[in-house]
N, C-alpha and C positions, 0 to 999 in steps of 0.2 A: 823495467816498470814504465806503464803507461803513466803520461802526467796529464795531473788532473784535470786539468782542462778539456781535454779528451775524453777523460772518465764522463763526464755530464750529461751527452747525448746517448751513450749505451742505460747510463742508468736510466734517464726518463723512459728510453724505447722499452727496458724490460719493467718499467711500472704499469707502460701503458699495455704490452701484450699482458700480466698479470690482472689488472683491472679488467681486461675483455674476456679474458676465461675466466673471471668471477662472474661477470655480466651475463656471460651466455647460459650461465648452470640453469637446471630448465629445475624442477620438483613435481614428481607425478604418485598416482595416488590408485591404490589397487584394496578394493573391498570384496571379498566372496558373497557375502549378504545381500547387498545392493550395486554393485557393480557391473559393468556390462562392456565386451570387447568391443562396442560398434562403440563406447562412450571415448573422451579426447585424453582421458587421464589425469583430468584436475579434481582438485580437491571436492568440487560440486557437482561433478561428473565423471568417477572415477572407473578404472578397468576394474574386471573382475579378480582372476586370480594370478598369482606369480608365473606358476607353467605357463598359462595361458598367453603371459608378456611374451614370454619370449616365444612360443611353438607357434604365435601372428607375426613376428620380424619385427617388433617394435624396438629391437636393438640395433643402432646402425654397426654398419660391416661394409667393404667394399662392395657387395654384390647390392645393398642399401644404403649406401652413405645419406640417404635424406630420411630414416628413419627418425622418430622422434629423442628417443633414449639414446644420448651421447656422451660423451666426455665429463666429469664431474658432475652429472645429475644426482639425484635424493630419488627414490621411492619412499614411499611409507606403505608400511602395510598395513592394515586394519584387522581384527578378528576372525576366524575363520580359515578352513581349512584351503593353503594355497598349492598343492599337491606335490608332485616328485618332480624337482627344478634342476634343469639341465641348461648350462649357459656356456655358450663357445663367445667369446668377445675377439678382440681386434685393436687395432691402433685407434681404430674410431669411437672406441668404447671404455677412456681408461678412467680410474680413479672413481666409479662408480659403490653410490653409498645406497645399501637397502638396509631399514629399519624398522621396527616397532614405531607402528604409533602410541602417543602416551597413554598407558593403562589399557593398552588392550593385548591380545593375545595371540599372534596370527602361529597358524599349524604346517608344518610341512614334513613330508613324509623323509626328504634328502633335499640336500644342494650339494650342486657338481659345477664346479668352474676350471673352464679348459682357455687357454689363451689370455686370461684374462690379467690384469695387472692393474694393483691400487685399487681394488676392490676392497669395500671393508662391507661386513654384514653384523647388525647387532641386536638383542633382543629377542631374536627367533625361536622357535618351540619346534623340537622333530622326535617324531616318535611314527612305528607302524600302527598303534594302536589308534590317532586320529583317525586312519581310512581304512582299516584293516589289510595294510599293505603286508603281505608275504612275502615278496624279493628282497631278499634282506642285501643289507647294502649297508656303507660310512651314512652316519648324519649330516657330514661337512667333510667334501671330497674338494683339496683344492690338486690339481694336476700338475703334474712335470712343469708346462710350460704356462703355469701360472707364475705370476712375481708379485711380491710386498702385498700380498691379500690379507687382511684381518677378519676372523671371529672374534666377536663381544660378548660377553653375557648374553649369549647360547644356550638353551635346556635340553639336553636330546635323554631320551630314554627307551628302551627296551618293552619295559611295560611298570607301571607306575610301582606296584605291589607287588614283588615275584613273593609272595609267602607261598602260594599253590603250584610252585614252578619245581618240577622235580629234574633229574639229571640229565635226563632225555630231552624236555622242553628247552630248558637252558640252552643245552647244545643246536638244538635247529629252532631258535628263536630271537636268540641274544644279536642284537646287530651291532658293527663297530662304533666307536665314537667320531673322531675328527683325525684324518690324514690329511699333513701338508707336506705334500710333495715338491710343492714351487720353493723359490730361493726366497729370503726373507720374506717368509711368511708368518704370521703369528696365529695362535690361539687364546685368548688373555678371558679369565672372569667367566668361564664356561666351565657350565654342570654336566657331568656325562654318570647316567646313572643304569645298575644294570644293564651290562653288556658285553660283549668279547673283547676287544678290546679297545682302550680307553684314549688316547691319545698320541698318534706317532707323527713324527718328522724323522722324512729320509731327505732333504733337503740341505743345506748350507744356511746361516746366519739365521738360523728360524726363533722364534722366541714361543717360548710357551709359558706363561706363566698367570699365577691366581687363580689357578683350576679348580674342578674340583670332581675328583673321580670317584664313583661310591657304587659297589659292586659290580666285579670283572670276574670274566674266568679263564681269561687268556693273562694280558699283560695290563698293569695301568696304565705306562707310559713307555712306548720305544725312542730311542736318537739315534742316528746311524749318520745325519749331516755334522760337517767340519762347522767350528765356531757358533754354535748353537745354546741358545741359552733357556734352563727350564728352572725355575725359579717360583717358591712359596706358593707351589701346588696342595693340595693335601689328596692323597692316595687311601685310598682304603677300603675292606670287605670284601676280601681273596674268597669266591664261592669253586670249591673242588668237584669240579665234576668231568675233570678229562685227563689227559697224559700229562698236558701242559706242563712244564716250570714253571711254575707264575714268579713273575718278578714284578718288583712296585716302579724300576726303570730299570731297561735293559738296554746295551748298545752294542752292535757288533761292527768290525770291520768287510770290507765288500768288494773285491778285485775280480772282474770278467766272472761273477755271479758266484766266487769260492769264497766263504767266510772263511775270515780269518787271514787273510792272503795281504792286506795293505792296512793304513793306521788312522783313527778320527781323530781329529786333534782337536784343541782349544775348547771342549764343551765345559760350560758351569751349571753345575748344580749345585742350588743357594736356598735354603730355607724352605725346604720343602719338608710333609710331614707325609710319612707311609706307615700304615698300622693294618696288620693282617684283618681284622677285625675290631669292632669300636665295643661292642658289650660280650656278652656271655657266647661262648660257640655254639652252635648247633650244626642241626644235620650236616646242612652243606658247608659253613664257613669254615676257613682256617687254611688247608691245605698243605703245602710250603713252601709260602712267600718266601723269594729270597727277594730283600730290600733293593741296593744299588747292584746291579750283579753284569760287570764285564766281562765275557770268558772268551772271546775270538779278538783279541788284538789286533796290534798293539793297541796302545793309548797314549796321545804327548800332549800332556798341555791340560789336563785336565785338574778345574778348581773343584772341590766339593767339601760344602764349606756350611756350616751351622744346620743343617738337615736332621732329623729325627726319624731311627728308622727302628719299628717295634713290632717285634715278626719274633719266628719261632724255629726257622730252619739257620744253618751255618751263616749263611751267605747275607751277614747285614750290608757291608757294602764291601764290594771284592773287583778287585782288577788283575786281568790276565794280561801279561806284559803289558806294564807301565813305564813311561818313561816322563821324567819331570813334571810329575801330578803330584798335587797338595789334597790333603784330604784332612781338615783342621775342623774344630771347633762342633765335631756333630755327635749327638748322643746316640746311641746301637744298644738296644737293650730288650730283651725278650719280651713277648706280651706275657707267657704263662712261664715262669721257671719248672715245675713240672712237667714241661714237653721235652721228649727226649731226643727230639729232630736238632735241638741248638745247644748253648744258645750261642745267638749269632754273635760272627767277629768281624773285626776289617782287618780285611786281607789283599796283600801283593802278593803276588804268584810268579814264577816266567811264563813268559808266552806259553801257548799247548807248541809249540815250535821248538821250545827247550830255549829259545831267546833269554837272558836273563833282563829284567826290571831295573831300573837303574835311576838315578836324580831324584826320586821323591821325596817328600816331606809326609810325616804324619805326626800328628803336632795336636794338643787341647784337647783332646777328644776322650770322651765318657763310652767306655766299652763294657763287654763280659768277656773279649776275648783280642787277642791282638797276633795274626799270623803274615808278619811280614819275613819274606823270604829270601835268602842269599845278600844280606845286606844290600836291599834294592834301595834305600832310601834313610834321609835322618827320622828319626823314633824318641822324641820324648813329649816332656809335659804329658801325657795322657795317662790315664786312671781305668786299670780295670779292675771292675767291680764283681762280688762273690754272686752267683748266680741262686739268690735266695729272695725272701720275700723281706726280712730282715733289714740286709741290705740295703735294698730297692728305696725301703722306708724310710733310711736313715738318710739319703740322697733328696728324696724326690718330694714333693707337694702333697702328692695323692698318687700315687703308683698307681692304684686297681682302676684309679677314675681318668687312667692316660695325661694324668696333669706332672709334667715333669721338670717346672720349675723348682731350681733348686731351694733348699733348704737351709736358711742360714746358718748351719752350723755343721754342715757337710766338707767335705775335703778337698770340693771342688774347688770351693771359694776362694778365688785369688789364686790359683793352681798354674794357670796355662800362662806359656809366655805370648809376649805382646810381639814378638817379630812372626810378621805372618799374620796376624790374626787379622779377620776381619775388624769393621769399624763399627760394625752394628752386632746384635744377636738378634733370633728367630723370628724376633718381632718390633726388630726396627729399633728398638734399645741400644744407646752406643754405650760402648766398652769405653768409657774414658779415666780419663790419668793412669796408663798404663798399667791397670787393675784388670786381667782380665781371670776370668772365669773359665775351666774346662767347660765341656760341654756344649749344646745349641744355646741354653740361655744362659745370659747374664742375668745376676742375682741384683736386685732393685736395690741397692744401698740405702737410696733417699727414704723409699716408702720404710724400709726398717725402723728406720731412724726415728720416722712421727710417727707411727701406729705400729701398735702390738700386735692387731692383724690384718693377715697377709690379702691386700685386694688381688694377689696372682694366680688366685684359685675361680676366677670369675669364667664360666663356661656356659652356653645353653645346651638346653636337650629339647626334646629331641629332634632330631636333622636327618632325614625331611620330616614334615612335621606337617598334620591335617588342621588343627585344631587350636590347639595353646602350646606356648613355649613356657618352659621353664627356667628363671633367671638363677643359677647356682651361683653363692656366690657371701661370704662374710661380711663383707662389704657394703654398706646400704648408698646405691646410688637413688639421685632424684626422680632422672626423668629417663624414657627409653624412645630413641626414634628407628622407625623404618623405613626406606627407601627402595624403590622399585629398581632395576638396572637402567633405566631410564634417569635417574635422580629425583622421580617424582616421591614426594613425602607421605606417605600415605597413614604411615601411623605414627601419632607422637602423643605421650602417655606416661602417667606416673610410674614409675618403676618398681613394678611388683614382682613377688616371686614367680606367678602365672599372669601372661598374657593372652587374649584371646586373639588371634588372626585371622579367623575362620570365614571373616567377610570379604578376606580378599583374596584376589585370583589366585590360580595357582602361577608358579614361575622361580625365579630366582630373587633373592632381596637381600640387602646390606642389613644391621640391625646395630646402631651406634647405642653405646651404652657407657658411658667416662669417656675417655680416650683410647676405645677400643670396639671396634667395627668387627662383625662377624657375618659369616654370608651361609644364608640357612634357603631352604627349598620348602615353597608351599605347595602339597601335594591337592 
């Protein structure tokens, strides 16, 4: 151990280095409508487009060590089109932030990071429709040589309204959303809409949380890396226009280019909602969406908890080749009981090479089928529902409207075991006092004791929205607050049934009602 007197100079030196690094950080401004690349990039004299900033070598590199943008700097983007942005970083340009100016709507076709470390992008909007970009790609792509980069509160869409798209158009024009190929990268609070694949992570230790994937023709999410976390995401709107077997979330192992020849370790799938379609099935929605599909293991030490899967095919949660995995407090039910391709199950099967799954725990789930093969684990305190509307209506507050909160008189109340149960439910409500309900939602006993009308039926529609949102609840709330992704309050009003939001700009917003926060997309 170092003696305390000898530690003091080291601490002082560290603080001086920290202060020096912070003091050297610069801010730059980019404005397509009013900037010029001959300017100095200040707030009063901004550069023009983000793509031009990097095309004109404004980023420090070994060959341009004195370029203006270097480690810890921030770029603020004004509204307007910023192009297809390709960035090659270096050790001289770590921890760069690219963020939207308050109340602005910066537009890009894509952003591609290579050799970047610690980069953070927030509040940017991506679509080929901004500049009629016909070269399909990913909206956000963090390459294999990136590290600890984050996309936060970004919005990407192939087209805002897909009503006129037929199968051919979907396959020809749907872009991909976000691809995390670098270690410890993250996608947080992003909305990806009308795409081919939603969000993919192939590197280790990535985080994908609080995102929304709406309308996709491939998979909602894919996760191939070890020790990644996918939590509190919403994935819905499967579009059936090709032969892809659709998954809300899919994983597989890969060794030397061969699928199913390795092991994926330590993945957490927590609090996600996967719904095949929100409203009535139309001419393209539906398909054969599988919920959490892990078919080419091995999968070791997976934790799958507090998820809601509402689909129609058999594979609600399926692991082929599972070792020491825990599937606990999930709700897995069909979207339409009349559909004959289900009902969805929770399944543990052998690896496709015949190796037996073992050491798994399947507990406290609500589902319509359990298929646990060859004694592959502990199976207890699960509820298997009959596949009919009467059964679902007796368990859930409003099954047809996708409200899967538990009814106070249903069998799932207090049915679960506290052993290994998550401390909170899908909404963050505590599972206290050792009383554990089955499924993803814990029944609100305090509310039930003080109010005969349930406030758990609160939801907002439509989403995405163009002019008005409708507040659905039996309970009367006083106020509603709407915030931009940058934390700016754009609306505060009395909480009426209909709220006019036509005046705010397009983008992603957070709606606060009572103690709940909803994410909406304004078109």
